[in-house]
C-alpha positions in Angstrom: 5.3 -13.8 9.6 5.7 -10.0 9.8 3.7 -8.0 7.3 6.5 -5.8 6.0 9.9 -4.3 6.8 11.7 -1.1 5.7 14.7 -1.6 3.4 17.6 0.7 2.6 17.6 2.3 -0.8 20.1 4.9 -2.1 17.7 7.7 -3.2 14.2 6.5 -2.4 12.4 4.5 0.3 11.5 0.8 0.1 9.7 -1.9 1.9 9.7 -5.7 1.6 6.2 -7.1 2.1 5.0 -10.6 2.9 1.7 -12.5 2.9 0.6 -16.1 3.1 -1.8 -15.3 0.2 -1.7 -12.8 -2.6 -4.5 -10.8 -1.0 -2.6 -10.6 2.3 0.5 -9.5 0.4 -1.4 -6.6 -1.2 -2.9 -5.6 2.1 0.4 -5.7 3.9 2.0 -3.7 1.1 -0.6 -1.0 1.7 0.1 -1.1 5.4 3.8 -0.7 4.7 3.3 2.2 2.4 1.3 4.1 5.0 4.0 3.3 7.6 6.5 4.9 5.2 4.3 8.0 5.1 3.7 8.3 8.8 5.9 5.9 10.7 5.0 2.5 12.2 3.7 4.0 15.5 1.5 6.7 14.0 -2.1 6.8 15.4 -4.3 8.9 13.2 -7.2 10.6 14.9 -10.2 12.0 13.1 -13.5 11.0 11.7 -13.6 7.4 10.4 -14.1 7.0 6.7 -14.9 3.8 4.7 -14.1 3.6 1.0 -14.6 0.9 -1.6 -11.9 0.7 -4.2 -12.2 -1.1 -7.5 -9.4 -1.1 -10.0 -10.1 -2.8 -13.4 -7.1 -4.2 -15.3 -6.9 -6.9 -17.8 -3.4 -8.2 -17.4 -1.4 -11.2 -16.3 1.0 -8.9 -14.6 0.3 -8.9 -10.8 3.0 -6.3 -10.3 1.0 -3.9 -12.5 -2.1 -4.5 -10.4 -0.1 -4.0 -7.2 1.3 -0.7 -8.4 -2.2 0.4 -9.5 -3.6 -0.6 -6.0 -0.9 1.3 -4.1 -1.0 4.3 -6.5 -4.8 4.6 -6.1 -4.5 4.6 -2.3 -1.7 7.2 -2.5 -3.9 9.4 -4.8 -6.8 9.2 -2.4 -4.5 10.0 0.5 -3.1 13.1 -1.3 -6.5 14.3 -2.7 -8.8 13.6 0.3 -6.3 13.5 3.2 -7.5 10.0 4.2 -4.9 8.0 6.2 -5.9 4.4 5.5 -5.2 1.9 8.3 -7.3 -1.1 7.4 -7.6 -3.0 4.2 -9.8 -5.9 3.2 -9.4 -7.2 -0.3 -12.5 -9.2 -1.5 -11.3 -9.9 -5.0 -7.9 -10.1 -6.6 -7.3 -11.6 -10.1 -6.0 -10.7 -13.6 -9.1 -8.5 -14.0 -8.1 -6.2 -11.2 -8.9 -5.7 -7.5 -11.8 -4.9 -5.3 -11.3 -3.8 -1.7 -12.9 -2.1 1.3 -10.7 0.3 3.2 -11.0 2.2 6.4 -9.1 5.2 7.5 -9.4 8.6 9.1 -9.5 12.1 7.7 -6.2 13.6 9.0 -7.0 17.3 8.3 -5.1 19.7 6.2 -2.5 21.0 8.8 -1.5 17.8 10.5 2.2 18.0 10.6 3.4 14.8 12.2 3.7 12.9 8.9 7.2 11.8 8.0 7.6 11.1 4.3 5.9 12.4 1.2 5.7 9.6 -1.4 5.6 11.0 -5.0 5.0 7.7 -6.7 5.0 3.9 -6.5 7.6 2.5 -8.8 8.2 -0.7 -10.8 11.9 -0.5 -9.9 13.0 -4.2 -9.3 9.4 -5.1 -8.4 8.7 -8.8 -8.6 6.1 -10.8 -6.7 7.7 -14.1 -5.7 6.0 -17.2 -4.4 7.8 -19.1 -1.7 7.0 -22.1 0.5 5.6 -19.6 3.1 3.5 -17.6 0.7 4.4 -14.5 -1.3 6.8 -11.5 -1.0 7.9 -8.5 -2.9 10.1 -5.5 -2.6 8.5 -2.1 -3.4 10.4 1.1 -4.0 8.6 4.5 -3.5 9.8 7.7 -5.2 10.1 10.3 -2.4 
C-alpha cells in the first residue's frame, strides 16, 4: 500500500493518505504534507533535529486530531524552518497524540521548496476504515 498520492483540486492542493493502522495513516499524512511543500524527491540537507510533539484534545473526532497534528507540524516548519521527514507516533487516541519527529533545519534562504501551505483544512475530511486499513483525503489551503 502506498502511503499517499496527490489529488487534483480546483483552487488548493490535496492528498489522499492510507495506512494499515490509524497511526500509520497519521504518519503518512504528514509525509504527504511535506511532499506537497517540497516535492516527493526533495532531500533536505542540514543539521538533524529531533522534536517531541504532544497535542492534547478531548474529542471523539479523529479528523480534528489529524488537522491539529498536521497544523502543529506546519507551524513548526514555518516558525523554526524544520523540514520533517520521519514520524513515529507513540500514542493516538481521543485524548490526543504523542509523537517523535526527525527533520533537518533547512535554513532561511533555501529556495527549492515548491508550495507554501497556509493551512490544513477540514474540507471534505473524513477518515474512513476499509478492509485494508484507513484512508482520508486532506485539502491544504495554498
